[in-house]
MIDO-400644 format. One record per residue (C-alpha): x, y, z; residue in one letter; residue number from 1. Coordinates in steps of 0.05 Angstrom, whole numbers, plus 5000, padded with zeros to 4 digits. Example, Ala and Ser with C-alpha at 12.3 -4.5 7.8 and 13.67 -1.06 7.14 Angstrom:
BEGIN
5246,4910,5156,A,1
5273,4979,5143,S,2
// end
This chain:
BEGIN
5000,5000,5000,M,1
5059,5046,5015,Y,2
5088,5035,4945,L,3
5020,5048,4914,F,4
5011,5112,4953,W,5
5081,5136,4933,E,6
5065,5123,4859,K,7
4999,5161,4865,L,8
5037,5219,4898,K,9
5088,5220,4841,E,10
5031,5225,4790,R,11
4995,5277,4832,R,12
4934,5232,4835,W,13
4919,5236,4909,L,14
4859,5278,4892,D,15
4834,5224,4844,K,16
4853,5159,4878,V,17
4844,5146,4953,K,18
4875,5083,4983,P,19
4837,5075,5048,F,20
4841,5005,5076,W,21
4880,4941,5074,F,22
4857,4875,5103,I,23
4906,4816,5103,H,24
4922,4812,5029,D,25
4872,4862,5002,A,26
4881,4936,4987,I,27
4819,4978,4978,L,28
4817,5045,4943,F,29
4767,5093,4913,Q,30
4782,5125,4846,A,31
4752,5173,4796,K,32
4725,5136,4736,K,33
4774,5169,4687,E,34
4835,5141,4723,V,35
4807,5076,4751,F,36
4837,5028,4699,D,37
4905,5061,4704,E,38
4901,5059,4781,A,39
4885,4985,4779,M,40
4944,4972,4733,G,41
4989,5014,4778,L,42
4968,4976,4840,L,43
4980,4909,4805,K,44
5049,4933,4784,E,45
5065,4954,4856,C,46
5041,4888,4883,L,47
5074,4842,4832,E,48
5137,4879,4811,V,49
5155,4938,4855,E,50
5146,4897,4920,T,51
5200,4848,4898,K,52
5248,4906,4883,K,53
5233,4939,4949,Y,54
5244,4876,4989,I,55
5310,4863,4954,K,56
5335,4934,4962,E,57
5316,4944,5035,Y,58
5320,4874,5063,F,59
5370,4840,5017,G,60
5321,4783,5002,I,61
5308,4760,4931,E,62
5238,4733,4921,I,63
5245,4673,4875,G,64
5173,4660,4860,Y,65
5119,4698,4823,P,66
5074,4745,4861,I,67
5006,4748,4828,E,68
4946,4792,4844,S,69
4875,4799,4821,E,70
4827,4855,4828,G,71
4753,4866,4840,K,72
4711,4928,4833,F,73
4642,4953,4847,G,74
4599,5008,4876,L,75
4589,4968,4940,N,76
4608,4900,4971,W,77
4546,4866,4943,G,78
4563,4886,4871,E,79
4637,4867,4868,M,80
4659,4837,4801,E,81
4726,4808,4780,K,82
4768,4861,4745,Y,83
4796,4839,4678,K,84
4862,4872,4658,D,85
// end
């Protein structure tokens, strides 16, 4: 979530995308419609690629297995649908 927030800050998107919660292995955010797809891609990149780089740089540990993520979206919990890249 930290890496995602940093990337949003770099793009000056903190007024368009609001990360607001993480639960175990889920990160929840709200986004304006016009940047939603890009925000989902950015989060996926942070989870699958940037996390490995961060862990190697700051902890000296190389992750030797793939990290995969999937997304869901909806206007409320009852309407969540699988996000297709």
